[in-house]
C-alpha positions as CSV (number, residue, x, y, z in Angstrom):
1,M,0.0,0.0,0.0
2,N,1.2,3.5,-0.7
3,V,-0.1,6.6,1.0
4,S,-0.8,9.1,-1.7
5,R,-1.8,12.2,0.2
6,I,-2.0,13.6,3.8
7,G,-3.7,16.9,3.5
8,A,-4.0,19.8,5.8
9,S,-7.5,18.7,6.7
10,G,-6.1,15.5,8.2
11,Y,-7.4,13.1,5.5
12,V,-5.3,10.2,4.4
13,M,-6.0,8.7,1.0
14,S,-4.3,5.5,-0.1
15,G,-3.9,3.5,-3.2
16,H,-3.2,-0.1,-2.8
17,E,-0.5,-2.2,-4.3
18,T,0.0,-6.0,-4.1
19,R,2.9,-5.8,-1.7
20,K,2.3,-5.9,2.0
21,S,3.4,-3.3,4.6
22,E,4.4,-6.2,7.0
23,R,7.7,-6.8,5.1
24,N,8.9,-3.4,6.4
25,A,7.7,-4.0,10.0
26,P,9.9,-6.1,12.3
27,E,7.0,-7.7,14.1
28,G,3.8,-7.6,12.1
29,D,1.7,-4.9,10.5
30,F,3.5,-1.5,11.0
31,T,0.2,0.5,10.6
32,K,-1.4,-1.5,13.3
33,Q,1.5,-1.2,15.7
34,A,1.8,2.6,15.1
35,M,-2.0,3.1,15.7
36,E,-1.9,1.0,18.9
37,A,1.1,2.9,20.2
38,E,-0.6,6.3,19.5
39,Q,-3.9,5.1,21.1
40,K,-2.0,4.0,24.3
41,A,-0.3,7.3,24.4
42,G,-3.7,9.0,24.0
43,T,-2.6,11.0,21.0
44,A,-4.9,9.6,18.2
45,P,-8.4,8.3,17.9
46,A,-8.9,4.7,16.8
47,V,-8.9,4.6,13.0
48,T,-8.7,1.8,10.5
49,L,-6.9,2.0,7.2
50,G,-8.3,-0.6,4.9
51,G,-6.1,-3.5,3.8
52,A,-6.6,-7.1,3.0
53,E,-9.6,-8.6,4.9
54,G,-8.2,-11.2,7.3
55,G,-8.9,-14.7,6.3
56,T,-10.8,-13.8,3.1
57,R,-9.9,-13.2,-0.5
58,E,-11.2,-9.7,-0.5
59,K,-8.8,-7.0,-1.6
60,A,-9.0,-3.3,-0.6
61,V,-8.9,-1.1,-3.7
62,S,-9.4,2.2,-2.0
63,S,-9.4,3.5,1.6
64,W,-9.7,6.9,3.3
65,V,-9.1,8.0,6.9
66,D,-9.9,11.3,8.7
67,V,-7.2,11.1,11.3
68,A,-8.6,14.0,13.3
69,S,-12.1,12.5,13.8
70,G,-11.4,8.7,13.5
71,L,-13.8,8.3,10.5
72,S,-12.7,5.7,7.9
73,L,-13.9,4.0,4.8
74,A,-12.5,1.2,2.7
75,V,-13.7,-0.2,-0.6
76,Y,-13.0,-4.0,-1.2
77,R,-13.2,-6.1,-4.4
78,T,-15.0,-9.2,-3.1
79,Q,-14.2,-12.9,-3.8
80,G,-15.8,-13.8,-7.2
81,F,-15.7,-10.2,-8.4
82,D,-17.1,-9.7,-11.9
83,P,-15.7,-6.6,-13.7
84,E,-18.7,-6.7,-16.0
85,N,-21.1,-6.3,-13.1
86,P,-19.0,-4.7,-10.3
87,V,-20.2,-5.1,-6.8
88,Y,-18.0,-3.8,-4.0
89,K,-18.0,-4.2,-0.3
90,V,-17.7,-0.9,1.6
91,K,-16.7,-0.8,5.2
92,T,-17.2,2.4,7.3
93,Q,-16.1,3.2,10.7
94,D,-17.7,6.1,12.6
95,R,-15.9,8.3,15.3
96,L,-17.1,5.9,17.9
97,G,-15.5,2.9,16.3
98,N,-18.8,1.4,15.0
99,V,-18.2,-0.5,11.8
100,T,-20.7,-0.8,9.1
101,E,-20.5,-2.9,5.9
102,Q,-22.6,-2.5,2.7
103,M,-22.5,-4.1,-0.7
104,V,-22.6,-1.5,-3.5
105,D,-23.8,-2.5,-7.0
106,V,-22.0,0.2,-9.0
107,S,-24.5,-0.1,-11.9
108,K,-27.2,1.2,-9.5
109,V,-25.3,4.1,-8.2
110,D,-26.7,7.6,-9.1
111,P,-24.0,10.3,-8.6
112,K,-26.8,12.8,-8.3
113,N,-28.3,11.0,-5.2
114,C,-25.9,8.6,-3.4
115,D,-24.2,8.3,-0.1
116,T,-20.4,8.5,0.5
117,A,-19.9,4.7,0.5
118,E,-21.7,4.5,-2.9
119,M,-19.6,7.3,-4.3
120,Y,-16.3,5.9,-3.2
121,A,-17.3,2.5,-4.7
122,Y,-18.4,4.2,-7.9
123,T,-15.1,6.1,-8.3
124,A,-13.0,3.0,-7.3
125,S,-14.8,1.2,-10.1
126,L,-14.0,4.1,-12.5
127,R,-10.3,3.7,-11.6
128,E,-10.3,0.0,-11.9
129,S,-11.9,0.0,-15.2
130,G,-9.2,2.3,-16.5
131,K,-11.4,5.4,-17.0
132,G,-9.2,7.5,-14.9
133,S,-6.2,7.5,-12.6
134,F,-6.4,7.5,-8.8
135,E,-6.1,11.3,-8.9
136,D,-8.8,11.6,-11.6
137,T,-11.4,9.5,-9.7
138,V,-11.0,8.5,-6.1
139,L,-9.0,11.6,-5.0
140,K,-11.5,13.9,-6.8
141,A,-14.3,12.2,-4.8
142,A,-12.4,12.8,-1.6
143,M,-11.8,16.4,-2.4
144,A,-15.6,16.8,-3.2
145,K,-16.3,15.3,0.1
146,A,-14.0,17.7,1.9
147,V,-15.9,20.5,0.3
148,K,-19.2,18.9,1.4
149,N,-17.8,18.5,4.9
150,A,-16.7,22.1,5.1
151,E,-20.2,23.2,4.2
152,Q,-21.8,20.9,6.8
153,R,-19.6,21.6,9.8
154,N,-21.7,24.6,10.3
155,S,-25.0,22.8,10.0
156,G,-24.5,19.7,12.1
157,A,-22.9,16.2,12.2
158,W,-22.0,14.5,8.9
159,S,-23.1,11.0,8.2
160,F,-21.8,8.3,5.8
161,S,-25.4,7.4,4.9
162,E,-26.6,10.9,3.9
163,K,-27.6,11.1,0.2
164,T,-25.8,13.8,-1.7
165,D,-25.9,15.3,-5.2
166,W,-22.2,14.8,-6.0
167,V,-22.7,16.2,-9.5
168,E,-23.8,19.5,-8.0
169,I,-20.8,19.6,-5.7
170,V,-18.3,18.9,-8.5
171,N,-20.0,21.5,-10.8
172,G,-19.6,24.0,-8.0
173,I,-15.9,23.2,-7.6
174,M,-15.4,23.3,-11.4
175,Q,-17.1,26.7,-11.6
176,S,-15.0,28.0,-8.8
177,K,-11.8,27.0,-10.5
178,Y,-13.0,28.8,-13.6
179,S,-13.9,32.0,-11.7
180,Y,-10.3,32.1,-10.2
181,G,-8.7,31.6,-13.5
182,D,-7.4,28.1,-12.8
183,L,-8.2,26.7,-16.2
184,Q,-6.2,23.5,-15.7
185,G,-8.1,22.8,-12.5
186,Y,-11.3,23.6,-14.3
187,M,-10.5,21.1,-17.1
188,E,-9.6,18.4,-14.5
189,W,-12.9,18.8,-12.7
190,K,-14.7,19.0,-16.0
191,M,-13.3,15.6,-17.0
192,F,-14.4,14.2,-13.5
193,L,-17.9,15.7,-14.0
194,G,-18.0,13.9,-17.4
195,L,-17.2,10.6,-15.7
196,L,-20.0,11.1,-13.3
197,T,-22.6,12.0,-15.8
198,E,-21.8,9.5,-18.7
């Protein structure tokens, strides 16, 4: 696994590779050891960064962690996965450590009305099918979510299960880029919008 970004907002996004982090840790999973040490010291909330599901053949294809709050989400390709009819398992962990799993049939996801787990499965599918890179799909979804979070921090608690019009959020970001003269950013978000509306 490689960590792609740790932003100022405290989010960690990762892309997964076939190698294991354990080979770099002297006694087991380095990430797990680091998290346990921080928790014992009282310096970090309990968070889970998705990896291989223990004892199964499921493979994490995308994961996200908000280190500050302890929220996390991981998208898994399940055993018997069919690329022609992609269904992913999405595991979420709230700030209290409660874990929820849901199966997401990507063919039924409507980016104009879906929750965060569905959106992340959808963008993971876009990346896996070769329609865009990690930065063009999953990372754009994370950035759109950060915009959504910033808007909602003033209005109440955010939920993984809240339905959102992601097309509207992306359109707003795209127009903002244009207004500030960031034409490269505008074109990048326009491409992502095209992926959501095709």
